[in-house]
Biotite code that builds the C-alpha atoms (Angstrom):
import biotite.structure as struc

atoms = struc.array([
    struc.Atom([0.000, 0.000, 0.000], chain_id="A", res_id=1, res_name="UNK", atom_name="CA", element="C"),
    struc.Atom([2.802, 2.446, 0.886], chain_id="A", res_id=2, res_name="UNK", atom_name="CA", element="C"),
    struc.Atom([4.562, 1.772, -2.439], chain_id="A", res_id=3, res_name="UNK", atom_name="CA", element="C"),
    struc.Atom([1.334, 2.381, -4.378], chain_id="A", res_id=4, res_name="UNK", atom_name="CA", element="C"),
    struc.Atom([0.735, 5.656, -2.529], chain_id="A", res_id=5, res_name="UNK", atom_name="CA", element="C"),
    struc.Atom([4.318, 6.753, -3.209], chain_id="A", res_id=6, res_name="UNK", atom_name="CA", element="C"),
    struc.Atom([3.663, 6.586, -6.951], chain_id="A", res_id=7, res_name="UNK", atom_name="CA", element="C"),
    struc.Atom([0.283, 8.313, -6.872], chain_id="A", res_id=8, res_name="UNK", atom_name="CA", element="C"),
    struc.Atom([0.241, 11.233, -9.287], chain_id="A", res_id=9, res_name="UNK", atom_name="CA", element="C"),
    struc.Atom([1.377, 14.449, -7.624], chain_id="A", res_id=10, res_name="UNK", atom_name="CA", element="C"),
    struc.Atom([1.596, 17.866, -9.317], chain_id="A", res_id=11, res_name="UNK", atom_name="CA", element="C"),
    struc.Atom([4.111, 20.263, -7.767], chain_id="A", res_id=12, res_name="UNK", atom_name="CA", element="C"),
    struc.Atom([5.682, 23.554, -8.935], chain_id="A", res_id=13, res_name="UNK", atom_name="CA", element="C"),
    struc.Atom([8.775, 23.248, -11.110], chain_id="A", res_id=14, res_name="UNK", atom_name="CA", element="C"),
    struc.Atom([11.643, 25.666, -10.597], chain_id="A", res_id=15, res_name="UNK", atom_name="CA", element="C"),
    struc.Atom([12.025, 26.533, -14.280], chain_id="A", res_id=16, res_name="UNK", atom_name="CA", element="C"),
    struc.Atom([8.466, 27.885, -14.354], chain_id="A", res_id=17, res_name="UNK", atom_name="CA", element="C"),
    struc.Atom([9.292, 30.375, -11.593], chain_id="A", res_id=18, res_name="UNK", atom_name="CA", element="C"),
    struc.Atom([12.613, 31.703, -12.904], chain_id="A", res_id=19, res_name="UNK", atom_name="CA", element="C"),
    struc.Atom([12.877, 34.765, -15.194], chain_id="A", res_id=20, res_name="UNK", atom_name="CA", element="C"),
    struc.Atom([13.371, 33.810, -18.831], chain_id="A", res_id=21, res_name="UNK", atom_name="CA", element="C"),
    struc.Atom([16.839, 35.404, -18.929], chain_id="A", res_id=22, res_name="UNK", atom_name="CA", element="C"),
    struc.Atom([18.022, 33.975, -15.606], chain_id="A", res_id=23, res_name="UNK", atom_name="CA", element="C"),
    struc.Atom([21.332, 32.143, -16.097], chain_id="A", res_id=24, res_name="UNK", atom_name="CA", element="C"),
    struc.Atom([20.074, 28.990, -14.380], chain_id="A", res_id=25, res_name="UNK", atom_name="CA", element="C"),
    struc.Atom([16.938, 29.026, -16.539], chain_id="A", res_id=26, res_name="UNK", atom_name="CA", element="C"),
    struc.Atom([18.975, 29.393, -19.723], chain_id="A", res_id=27, res_name="UNK", atom_name="CA", element="C"),
    struc.Atom([21.153, 26.469, -18.653], chain_id="A", res_id=28, res_name="UNK", atom_name="CA", element="C"),
    struc.Atom([18.076, 24.395, -17.758], chain_id="A", res_id=29, res_name="UNK", atom_name="CA", element="C"),
    struc.Atom([16.524, 24.989, -21.174], chain_id="A", res_id=30, res_name="UNK", atom_name="CA", element="C"),
    struc.Atom([19.743, 23.768, -22.749], chain_id="A", res_id=31, res_name="UNK", atom_name="CA", element="C"),
    struc.Atom([19.570, 20.736, -20.489], chain_id="A", res_id=32, res_name="UNK", atom_name="CA", element="C"),
    struc.Atom([16.074, 20.044, -21.794], chain_id="A", res_id=33, res_name="UNK", atom_name="CA", element="C"),
    struc.Atom([17.497, 19.392, -25.249], chain_id="A", res_id=34, res_name="UNK", atom_name="CA", element="C"),
    struc.Atom([19.645, 16.674, -23.708], chain_id="A", res_id=35, res_name="UNK", atom_name="CA", element="C"),
    struc.Atom([16.713, 15.302, -21.701], chain_id="A", res_id=36, res_name="UNK", atom_name="CA", element="C"),
    struc.Atom([14.507, 15.174, -24.797], chain_id="A", res_id=37, res_name="UNK", atom_name="CA", element="C"),
    struc.Atom([17.259, 13.355, -26.665], chain_id="A", res_id=38, res_name="UNK", atom_name="CA", element="C"),
    struc.Atom([17.722, 10.843, -23.839], chain_id="A", res_id=39, res_name="UNK", atom_name="CA", element="C"),
    struc.Atom([13.965, 10.228, -23.729], chain_id="A", res_id=40, res_name="UNK", atom_name="CA", element="C"),
    struc.Atom([13.777, 10.016, -27.527], chain_id="A", res_id=41, res_name="UNK", atom_name="CA", element="C"),
    struc.Atom([10.726, 12.269, -27.601], chain_id="A", res_id=42, res_name="UNK", atom_name="CA", element="C"),
    struc.Atom([11.098, 13.469, -31.200], chain_id="A", res_id=43, res_name="UNK", atom_name="CA", element="C"),
    struc.Atom([11.308, 9.866, -32.417], chain_id="A", res_id=44, res_name="UNK", atom_name="CA", element="C"),
    struc.Atom([8.226, 9.075, -30.325], chain_id="A", res_id=45, res_name="UNK", atom_name="CA", element="C"),
    struc.Atom([6.128, 11.966, -31.675], chain_id="A", res_id=46, res_name="UNK", atom_name="CA", element="C"),
    struc.Atom([7.246, 11.937, -35.325], chain_id="A", res_id=47, res_name="UNK", atom_name="CA", element="C"),
    struc.Atom([5.398, 8.760, -36.427], chain_id="A", res_id=48, res_name="UNK", atom_name="CA", element="C"),
    struc.Atom([2.056, 10.243, -35.377], chain_id="A", res_id=49, res_name="UNK", atom_name="CA", element="C"),
    struc.Atom([2.680, 13.367, -37.475], chain_id="A", res_id=50, res_name="UNK", atom_name="CA", element="C"),
    struc.Atom([4.196, 11.617, -40.486], chain_id="A", res_id=51, res_name="UNK", atom_name="CA", element="C"),
    struc.Atom([0.847, 10.868, -42.258], chain_id="A", res_id=52, res_name="UNK", atom_name="CA", element="C"),
    struc.Atom([-0.060, 14.584, -42.329], chain_id="A", res_id=53, res_name="UNK", atom_name="CA", element="C"),
    struc.Atom([0.143, 16.279, -45.738], chain_id="A", res_id=54, res_name="UNK", atom_name="CA", element="C"),
    struc.Atom([2.979, 18.578, -46.708], chain_id="A", res_id=55, res_name="UNK", atom_name="CA", element="C"),
    struc.Atom([2.336, 22.078, -45.352], chain_id="A", res_id=56, res_name="UNK", atom_name="CA", element="C"),
    struc.Atom([-0.013, 20.924, -42.585], chain_id="A", res_id=57, res_name="UNK", atom_name="CA", element="C"),
    struc.Atom([-0.785, 23.441, -39.831], chain_id="A", res_id=58, res_name="UNK", atom_name="CA", element="C"),
    struc.Atom([0.762, 22.362, -36.526], chain_id="A", res_id=59, res_name="UNK", atom_name="CA", element="C"),
    struc.Atom([0.619, 24.023, -33.117], chain_id="A", res_id=60, res_name="UNK", atom_name="CA", element="C"),
    struc.Atom([2.789, 23.107, -30.162], chain_id="A", res_id=61, res_name="UNK", atom_name="CA", element="C"),
    struc.Atom([1.410, 24.186, -26.791], chain_id="A", res_id=62, res_name="UNK", atom_name="CA", element="C"),
    struc.Atom([3.855, 24.877, -23.987], chain_id="A", res_id=63, res_name="UNK", atom_name="CA", element="C"),
    struc.Atom([6.542, 25.020, -26.653], chain_id="A", res_id=64, res_name="UNK", atom_name="CA", element="C"),
    struc.Atom([9.195, 26.855, -24.620], chain_id="A", res_id=65, res_name="UNK", atom_name="CA", element="C"),
    struc.Atom([12.264, 27.342, -26.795], chain_id="A", res_id=66, res_name="UNK", atom_name="CA", element="C"),
    struc.Atom([11.014, 25.208, -29.691], chain_id="A", res_id=67, res_name="UNK", atom_name="CA", element="C"),
    struc.Atom([13.555, 22.437, -29.080], chain_id="A", res_id=68, res_name="UNK", atom_name="CA", element="C"),
    struc.Atom([11.131, 19.596, -29.779], chain_id="A", res_id=69, res_name="UNK", atom_name="CA", element="C"),
    struc.Atom([9.856, 21.095, -33.028], chain_id="A", res_id=70, res_name="UNK", atom_name="CA", element="C"),
    struc.Atom([13.401, 21.541, -34.311], chain_id="A", res_id=71, res_name="UNK", atom_name="CA", element="C"),
    struc.Atom([14.220, 17.952, -33.392], chain_id="A", res_id=72, res_name="UNK", atom_name="CA", element="C"),
    struc.Atom([11.051, 16.826, -35.209], chain_id="A", res_id=73, res_name="UNK", atom_name="CA", element="C"),
    struc.Atom([11.971, 18.835, -38.305], chain_id="A", res_id=74, res_name="UNK", atom_name="CA", element="C"),
    struc.Atom([15.302, 17.015, -38.402], chain_id="A", res_id=75, res_name="UNK", atom_name="CA", element="C"),
    struc.Atom([13.850, 13.505, -38.171], chain_id="A", res_id=76, res_name="UNK", atom_name="CA", element="C"),
    struc.Atom([13.907, 11.313, -41.251], chain_id="A", res_id=77, res_name="UNK", atom_name="CA", element="C"),
    struc.Atom([10.124, 10.824, -41.097], chain_id="A", res_id=78, res_name="UNK", atom_name="CA", element="C"),
    struc.Atom([9.342, 14.546, -41.315], chain_id="A", res_id=79, res_name="UNK", atom_name="CA", element="C"),
    struc.Atom([12.029, 15.595, -43.762], chain_id="A", res_id=80, res_name="UNK", atom_name="CA", element="C"),
    struc.Atom([10.361, 17.732, -46.409], chain_id="A", res_id=81, res_name="UNK", atom_name="CA", element="C"),
    struc.Atom([7.084, 18.018, -44.473], chain_id="A", res_id=82, res_name="UNK", atom_name="CA", element="C"),
    struc.Atom([7.213, 21.839, -44.665], chain_id="A", res_id=83, res_name="UNK", atom_name="CA", element="C"),
    struc.Atom([4.776, 22.207, -41.778], chain_id="A", res_id=84, res_name="UNK", atom_name="CA", element="C"),
    struc.Atom([3.363, 25.620, -40.876], chain_id="A", res_id=85, res_name="UNK", atom_name="CA", element="C"),
    struc.Atom([4.045, 25.808, -37.167], chain_id="A", res_id=86, res_name="UNK", atom_name="CA", element="C"),
    struc.Atom([2.847, 27.968, -34.283], chain_id="A", res_id=87, res_name="UNK", atom_name="CA", element="C"),
    struc.Atom([4.834, 27.671, -31.048], chain_id="A", res_id=88, res_name="UNK", atom_name="CA", element="C"),
    struc.Atom([2.526, 28.651, -28.194], chain_id="A", res_id=89, res_name="UNK", atom_name="CA", element="C"),
    struc.Atom([3.829, 29.584, -24.743], chain_id="A", res_id=90, res_name="UNK", atom_name="CA", element="C"),
    struc.Atom([2.911, 32.161, -22.110], chain_id="A", res_id=91, res_name="UNK", atom_name="CA", element="C"),
    struc.Atom([6.605, 33.150, -22.025], chain_id="A", res_id=92, res_name="UNK", atom_name="CA", element="C"),
    struc.Atom([8.127, 32.038, -25.332], chain_id="A", res_id=93, res_name="UNK", atom_name="CA", element="C"),
    struc.Atom([11.917, 31.899, -25.365], chain_id="A", res_id=94, res_name="UNK", atom_name="CA", element="C"),
    struc.Atom([12.552, 30.793, -28.930], chain_id="A", res_id=95, res_name="UNK", atom_name="CA", element="C"),
    struc.Atom([15.979, 31.939, -30.059], chain_id="A", res_id=96, res_name="UNK", atom_name="CA", element="C"),
    struc.Atom([16.491, 33.463, -33.479], chain_id="A", res_id=97, res_name="UNK", atom_name="CA", element="C"),
    struc.Atom([18.874, 30.654, -34.385], chain_id="A", res_id=98, res_name="UNK", atom_name="CA", element="C"),
    struc.Atom([16.167, 28.075, -33.602], chain_id="A", res_id=99, res_name="UNK", atom_name="CA", element="C"),
    struc.Atom([13.700, 29.847, -35.888], chain_id="A", res_id=100, res_name="UNK", atom_name="CA", element="C"),
    struc.Atom([16.399, 30.031, -38.557], chain_id="A", res_id=101, res_name="UNK", atom_name="CA", element="C"),
    struc.Atom([17.131, 26.320, -38.223], chain_id="A", res_id=102, res_name="UNK", atom_name="CA", element="C"),
    struc.Atom([13.421, 25.486, -38.506], chain_id="A", res_id=103, res_name="UNK", atom_name="CA", element="C"),
    struc.Atom([13.199, 27.672, -41.604], chain_id="A", res_id=104, res_name="UNK", atom_name="CA", element="C"),
    struc.Atom([16.206, 25.863, -43.064], chain_id="A", res_id=105, res_name="UNK", atom_name="CA", element="C"),
    struc.Atom([14.310, 22.590, -42.561], chain_id="A", res_id=106, res_name="UNK", atom_name="CA", element="C"),
    struc.Atom([11.347, 24.030, -44.483], chain_id="A", res_id=107, res_name="UNK", atom_name="CA", element="C"),
    struc.Atom([9.156, 24.665, -41.428], chain_id="A", res_id=108, res_name="UNK", atom_name="CA", element="C"),
    struc.Atom([7.374, 28.046, -41.561], chain_id="A", res_id=109, res_name="UNK", atom_name="CA", element="C"),
    struc.Atom([7.370, 28.961, -37.859], chain_id="A", res_id=110, res_name="UNK", atom_name="CA", element="C"),
    struc.Atom([6.096, 31.710, -35.607], chain_id="A", res_id=111, res_name="UNK", atom_name="CA", element="C"),
    struc.Atom([5.976, 32.090, -31.833], chain_id="A", res_id=112, res_name="UNK", atom_name="CA", element="C"),
    struc.Atom([2.744, 33.111, -30.074], chain_id="A", res_id=113, res_name="UNK", atom_name="CA", element="C"),
    struc.Atom([2.820, 34.552, -26.541], chain_id="A", res_id=114, res_name="UNK", atom_name="CA", element="C"),
    struc.Atom([-0.429, 33.395, -24.951], chain_id="A", res_id=115, res_name="UNK", atom_name="CA", element="C"),
    struc.Atom([-1.959, 31.471, -22.086], chain_id="A", res_id=116, res_name="UNK", atom_name="CA", element="C"),
    struc.Atom([-2.747, 28.009, -23.402], chain_id="A", res_id=117, res_name="UNK", atom_name="CA", element="C"),
    struc.Atom([-6.428, 28.174, -22.431], chain_id="A", res_id=118, res_name="UNK", atom_name="CA", element="C"),
    struc.Atom([-6.906, 31.593, -24.036], chain_id="A", res_id=119, res_name="UNK", atom_name="CA", element="C"),
    struc.Atom([-5.117, 30.473, -27.185], chain_id="A", res_id=120, res_name="UNK", atom_name="CA", element="C"),
    struc.Atom([-7.071, 27.243, -27.537], chain_id="A", res_id=121, res_name="UNK", atom_name="CA", element="C"),
    struc.Atom([-10.353, 29.067, -27.003], chain_id="A", res_id=122, res_name="UNK", atom_name="CA", element="C"),
    struc.Atom([-9.709, 31.544, -29.827], chain_id="A", res_id=123, res_name="UNK", atom_name="CA", element="C"),
    struc.Atom([-7.271, 29.873, -32.228], chain_id="A", res_id=124, res_name="UNK", atom_name="CA", element="C"),
    struc.Atom([-8.309, 28.937, -35.774], chain_id="A", res_id=125, res_name="UNK", atom_name="CA", element="C"),
    struc.Atom([-8.534, 25.224, -36.564], chain_id="A", res_id=126, res_name="UNK", atom_name="CA", element="C"),
    struc.Atom([-5.296, 23.381, -37.282], chain_id="A", res_id=127, res_name="UNK", atom_name="CA", element="C"),
    struc.Atom([-4.337, 19.909, -38.441], chain_id="A", res_id=128, res_name="UNK", atom_name="CA", element="C"),
    struc.Atom([-2.528, 18.828, -35.282], chain_id="A", res_id=129, res_name="UNK", atom_name="CA", element="C"),
    struc.Atom([-1.681, 19.990, -31.788], chain_id="A", res_id=130, res_name="UNK", atom_name="CA", element="C"),
    struc.Atom([1.470, 18.725, -30.089], chain_id="A", res_id=131, res_name="UNK", atom_name="CA", element="C"),
    struc.Atom([2.388, 18.848, -26.399], chain_id="A", res_id=132, res_name="UNK", atom_name="CA", element="C"),
    struc.Atom([5.766, 17.778, -25.093], chain_id="A", res_id=133, res_name="UNK", atom_name="CA", element="C"),
    struc.Atom([6.525, 17.541, -21.359], chain_id="A", res_id=134, res_name="UNK", atom_name="CA", element="C"),
    struc.Atom([3.647, 19.974, -20.768], chain_id="A", res_id=135, res_name="UNK", atom_name="CA", element="C"),
    struc.Atom([0.441, 18.187, -19.758], chain_id="A", res_id=136, res_name="UNK", atom_name="CA", element="C"),
    struc.Atom([1.930, 16.913, -16.496], chain_id="A", res_id=137, res_name="UNK", atom_name="CA", element="C"),
    struc.Atom([1.962, 20.472, -15.129], chain_id="A", res_id=138, res_name="UNK", atom_name="CA", element="C"),
    struc.Atom([-1.829, 20.409, -14.756], chain_id="A", res_id=139, res_name="UNK", atom_name="CA", element="C"),
    struc.Atom([-4.241, 18.960, -12.231], chain_id="A", res_id=140, res_name="UNK", atom_name="CA", element="C"),
    struc.Atom([-6.959, 16.692, -13.695], chain_id="A", res_id=141, res_name="UNK", atom_name="CA", element="C"),
    struc.Atom([-9.771, 19.229, -14.012], chain_id="A", res_id=142, res_name="UNK", atom_name="CA", element="C"),
    struc.Atom([-7.589, 21.850, -15.673], chain_id="A", res_id=143, res_name="UNK", atom_name="CA", element="C"),
    struc.Atom([-6.179, 19.186, -17.981], chain_id="A", res_id=144, res_name="UNK", atom_name="CA", element="C"),
    struc.Atom([-9.683, 17.961, -18.835], chain_id="A", res_id=145, res_name="UNK", atom_name="CA", element="C"),
    struc.Atom([-10.624, 21.500, -19.846], chain_id="A", res_id=146, res_name="UNK", atom_name="CA", element="C"),
    struc.Atom([-7.474, 21.903, -21.942], chain_id="A", res_id=147, res_name="UNK", atom_name="CA", element="C"),
    struc.Atom([-8.038, 18.636, -23.787], chain_id="A", res_id=148, res_name="UNK", atom_name="CA", element="C"),
    struc.Atom([-11.668, 19.560, -24.455], chain_id="A", res_id=149, res_name="UNK", atom_name="CA", element="C"),
    struc.Atom([-10.572, 22.825, -26.048], chain_id="A", res_id=150, res_name="UNK", atom_name="CA", element="C"),
    struc.Atom([-7.864, 21.063, -28.051], chain_id="A", res_id=151, res_name="UNK", atom_name="CA", element="C"),
    struc.Atom([-10.380, 18.528, -29.415], chain_id="A", res_id=152, res_name="UNK", atom_name="CA", element="C"),
    struc.Atom([-12.339, 21.419, -30.932], chain_id="A", res_id=153, res_name="UNK", atom_name="CA", element="C"),
    struc.Atom([-9.303, 22.886, -32.665], chain_id="A", res_id=154, res_name="UNK", atom_name="CA", element="C"),
    struc.Atom([-7.527, 19.916, -34.287], chain_id="A", res_id=155, res_name="UNK", atom_name="CA", element="C"),
    struc.Atom([-8.186, 16.478, -35.728], chain_id="A", res_id=156, res_name="UNK", atom_name="CA", element="C"),
    struc.Atom([-4.949, 15.079, -34.272], chain_id="A", res_id=157, res_name="UNK", atom_name="CA", element="C"),
    struc.Atom([-3.529, 15.569, -30.792], chain_id="A", res_id=158, res_name="UNK", atom_name="CA", element="C"),
    struc.Atom([-0.150, 14.127, -29.800], chain_id="A", res_id=159, res_name="UNK", atom_name="CA", element="C"),
    struc.Atom([1.448, 14.354, -26.367], chain_id="A", res_id=160, res_name="UNK", atom_name="CA", element="C"),
    struc.Atom([4.714, 12.977, -25.045], chain_id="A", res_id=161, res_name="UNK", atom_name="CA", element="C"),
    struc.Atom([4.977, 13.110, -21.269], chain_id="A", res_id=162, res_name="UNK", atom_name="CA", element="C"),
    struc.Atom([7.050, 11.638, -18.442], chain_id="A", res_id=163, res_name="UNK", atom_name="CA", element="C"),
    struc.Atom([6.206, 8.047, -17.590], chain_id="A", res_id=164, res_name="UNK", atom_name="CA", element="C"),
    struc.Atom([5.338, 7.747, -13.891], chain_id="A", res_id=165, res_name="UNK", atom_name="CA", element="C"),
    struc.Atom([7.373, 4.718, -12.895], chain_id="A", res_id=166, res_name="UNK", atom_name="CA", element="C"),
    struc.Atom([10.139, 3.678, -10.532], chain_id="A", res_id=167, res_name="UNK", atom_name="CA", element="C"),
    struc.Atom([12.530, 3.284, -13.454], chain_id="A", res_id=168, res_name="UNK", atom_name="CA", element="C"),
    struc.Atom([11.839, 6.793, -14.767], chain_id="A", res_id=169, res_name="UNK", atom_name="CA", element="C"),
    struc.Atom([12.238, 8.201, -11.253], chain_id="A", res_id=170, res_name="UNK", atom_name="CA", element="C"),
    struc.Atom([15.608, 6.514, -10.900], chain_id="A", res_id=171, res_name="UNK", atom_name="CA", element="C"),
    struc.Atom([16.667, 7.901, -14.270], chain_id="A", res_id=172, res_name="UNK", atom_name="CA", element="C"),
    struc.Atom([15.607, 11.417, -13.267], chain_id="A", res_id=173, res_name="UNK", atom_name="CA", element="C"),
    struc.Atom([17.759, 11.204, -10.156], chain_id="A", res_id=174, res_name="UNK", atom_name="CA", element="C"),
    struc.Atom([20.809, 10.380, -12.270], chain_id="A", res_id=175, res_name="UNK", atom_name="CA", element="C"),
    struc.Atom([20.635, 13.411, -14.573], chain_id="A", res_id=176, res_name="UNK", atom_name="CA", element="C"),
    struc.Atom([23.469, 15.052, -12.690], chain_id="A", res_id=177, res_name="UNK", atom_name="CA", element="C"),
    struc.Atom([25.741, 12.469, -14.294], chain_id="A", res_id=178, res_name="UNK", atom_name="CA", element="C"),
    struc.Atom([24.748, 13.915, -17.663], chain_id="A", res_id=179, res_name="UNK", atom_name="CA", element="C"),
    struc.Atom([25.844, 17.379, -16.539], chain_id="A", res_id=180, res_name="UNK", atom_name="CA", element="C"),
    struc.Atom([22.363, 18.796, -15.868], chain_id="A", res_id=181, res_name="UNK", atom_name="CA", element="C"),
    struc.Atom([22.086, 21.670, -13.406], chain_id="A", res_id=182, res_name="UNK", atom_name="CA", element="C"),
    struc.Atom([20.163, 21.841, -10.131], chain_id="A", res_id=183, res_name="UNK", atom_name="CA", element="C"),
    struc.Atom([17.003, 23.221, -11.779], chain_id="A", res_id=184, res_name="UNK", atom_name="CA", element="C"),
    struc.Atom([16.842, 20.356, -14.263], chain_id="A", res_id=185, res_name="UNK", atom_name="CA", element="C"),
    struc.Atom([17.592, 17.732, -11.615], chain_id="A", res_id=186, res_name="UNK", atom_name="CA", element="C"),
    struc.Atom([14.842, 19.047, -9.335], chain_id="A", res_id=187, res_name="UNK", atom_name="CA", element="C"),
    struc.Atom([12.270, 19.456, -12.095], chain_id="A", res_id=188, res_name="UNK", atom_name="CA", element="C"),
    struc.Atom([12.942, 16.019, -13.587], chain_id="A", res_id=189, res_name="UNK", atom_name="CA", element="C"),
    struc.Atom([11.972, 14.293, -10.333], chain_id="A", res_id=190, res_name="UNK", atom_name="CA", element="C"),
    struc.Atom([8.900, 16.518, -9.947], chain_id="A", res_id=191, res_name="UNK", atom_name="CA", element="C"),
    struc.Atom([7.929, 15.789, -13.572], chain_id="A", res_id=192, res_name="UNK", atom_name="CA", element="C"),
    struc.Atom([8.071, 12.021, -13.137], chain_id="A", res_id=193, res_name="UNK", atom_name="CA", element="C"),
    struc.Atom([5.885, 12.211, -10.026], chain_id="A", res_id=194, res_name="UNK", atom_name="CA", element="C"),
    struc.Atom([3.364, 14.252, -12.030], chain_id="A", res_id=195, res_name="UNK", atom_name="CA", element="C"),
    struc.Atom([3.638, 11.976, -15.061], chain_id="A", res_id=196, res_name="UNK", atom_name="CA", element="C"),
    struc.Atom([1.167, 9.491, -16.450], chain_id="A", res_id=197, res_name="UNK", atom_name="CA", element="C"),
    struc.Atom([0.386, 5.824, -16.723], chain_id="A", res_id=198, res_name="UNK", atom_name="CA", element="C"),
    struc.Atom([-1.868, 3.857, -19.066], chain_id="A", res_id=199, res_name="UNK", atom_name="CA", element="C"),
    struc.Atom([-5.285, 5.376, -19.702], chain_id="A", res_id=200, res_name="UNK", atom_name="CA", element="C"),
    struc.Atom([-4.875, 8.415, -17.471], chain_id="A", res_id=201, res_name="UNK", atom_name="CA", element="C"),
    struc.Atom([-4.841, 11.054, -20.207], chain_id="A", res_id=202, res_name="UNK", atom_name="CA", element="C"),
    struc.Atom([-7.440, 9.199, -22.254], chain_id="A", res_id=203, res_name="UNK", atom_name="CA", element="C"),
    struc.Atom([-9.789, 9.242, -19.270], chain_id="A", res_id=204, res_name="UNK", atom_name="CA", element="C"),
    struc.Atom([-9.759, 13.046, -19.481], chain_id="A", res_id=205, res_name="UNK", atom_name="CA", element="C"),
    struc.Atom([-10.223, 13.277, -23.256], chain_id="A", res_id=206, res_name="UNK", atom_name="CA", element="C"),
    struc.Atom([-13.768, 14.230, -24.364], chain_id="A", res_id=207, res_name="UNK", atom_name="CA", element="C"),
    struc.Atom([-16.078, 11.264, -24.798], chain_id="A", res_id=208, res_name="UNK", atom_name="CA", element="C"),
    struc.Atom([-17.053, 10.402, -28.337], chain_id="A", res_id=209, res_name="UNK", atom_name="CA", element="C"),
    struc.Atom([-16.924, 7.509, -30.767], chain_id="A", res_id=210, res_name="UNK", atom_name="CA", element="C"),
    struc.Atom([-15.411, 9.796, -33.410], chain_id="A", res_id=211, res_name="UNK", atom_name="CA", element="C"),
    struc.Atom([-11.977, 9.621, -31.741], chain_id="A", res_id=212, res_name="UNK", atom_name="CA", element="C"),
    struc.Atom([-9.407, 6.838, -31.834], chain_id="A", res_id=213, res_name="UNK", atom_name="CA", element="C"),
    struc.Atom([-7.168, 6.850, -28.756], chain_id="A", res_id=214, res_name="UNK", atom_name="CA", element="C"),
    struc.Atom([-3.686, 5.344, -28.367], chain_id="A", res_id=215, res_name="UNK", atom_name="CA", element="C"),
    struc.Atom([-1.884, 5.623, -25.054], chain_id="A", res_id=216, res_name="UNK", atom_name="CA", element="C"),
    struc.Atom([0.997, 3.860, -23.366], chain_id="A", res_id=217, res_name="UNK", atom_name="CA", element="C"),
    struc.Atom([4.673, 3.667, -22.504], chain_id="A", res_id=218, res_name="UNK", atom_name="CA", element="C"),
    struc.Atom([7.303, 4.483, -25.108], chain_id="A", res_id=219, res_name="UNK", atom_name="CA", element="C"),
    struc.Atom([10.723, 3.428, -23.957], chain_id="A", res_id=220, res_name="UNK", atom_name="CA", element="C"),
    struc.Atom([11.730, 3.454, -20.273], chain_id="A", res_id=221, res_name="UNK", atom_name="CA", element="C"),
    struc.Atom([10.992, 7.138, -19.574], chain_id="A", res_id=222, res_name="UNK", atom_name="CA", element="C"),
    struc.Atom([8.222, 8.411, -21.879], chain_id="A", res_id=223, res_name="UNK", atom_name="CA", element="C"),
    struc.Atom([4.454, 8.112, -22.124], chain_id="A", res_id=224, res_name="UNK", atom_name="CA", element="C"),
    struc.Atom([2.695, 8.852, -25.429], chain_id="A", res_id=225, res_name="UNK", atom_name="CA", element="C"),
    struc.Atom([-0.921, 9.840, -25.996], chain_id="A", res_id=226, res_name="UNK", atom_name="CA", element="C"),
    struc.Atom([-2.455, 10.146, -29.463], chain_id="A", res_id=227, res_name="UNK", atom_name="CA", element="C"),
    struc.Atom([-6.052, 11.107, -30.279], chain_id="A", res_id=228, res_name="UNK", atom_name="CA", element="C"),
    struc.Atom([-7.115, 10.929, -33.949], chain_id="A", res_id=229, res_name="UNK", atom_name="CA", element="C"),
    struc.Atom([-10.450, 12.119, -35.249], chain_id="A", res_id=230, res_name="UNK", atom_name="CA", element="C"),
    struc.Atom([-12.213, 9.585, -37.442], chain_id="A", res_id=231, res_name="UNK", atom_name="CA", element="C"),
    struc.Atom([-12.987, 11.628, -40.525], chain_id="A", res_id=232, res_name="UNK", atom_name="CA", element="C"),
    struc.Atom([-15.817, 10.336, -42.747], chain_id="A", res_id=233, res_name="UNK", atom_name="CA", element="C"),
])
């Protein structure tokens, strides 16, 4: 019983969310996130879900931060030549000019939008897909249910890659110092795993309806993928 309670989902504040965008520790932590995403293999996990989309599809990433995931996606073999039109949504976007330039070089037409995710989803025009990477775990169930409901009205494909809530992922998070990650990243990685997901937990919050096909489960030792596809007639 104690072990089960220890792995109950728990949402806590992450240090990176409280630091100024230009704080030196925050800048270092965002660089660390590129390494963390690579170790988790998140771009390789997300890319197959986006690969069937047509060239020039409209993609939005919510909680996009510095755009690291989208750049990694643009460089994957599966999405080479996709030429997606991308909106990176974040309440405090920190996308560097060189990241935008690299996305452009990959053929991705990209812009950053400074907005609260709920406000953006409520007013945004329809798009082909919405992506979330290491973002959904920041929210308690009711707020997440509301976010997913708004997202289902805006896109016919929703893809999320989140921390897997498991003992193995927790152990991996505690070893990130060996990879050279700073104190902010080490703290937030443990908090993220505790707030992560297991099978069916995101799907249980997705709007009910037979028009959606849901896929959810572990991807590798550290990641959890959720995909919702609208069944078009």
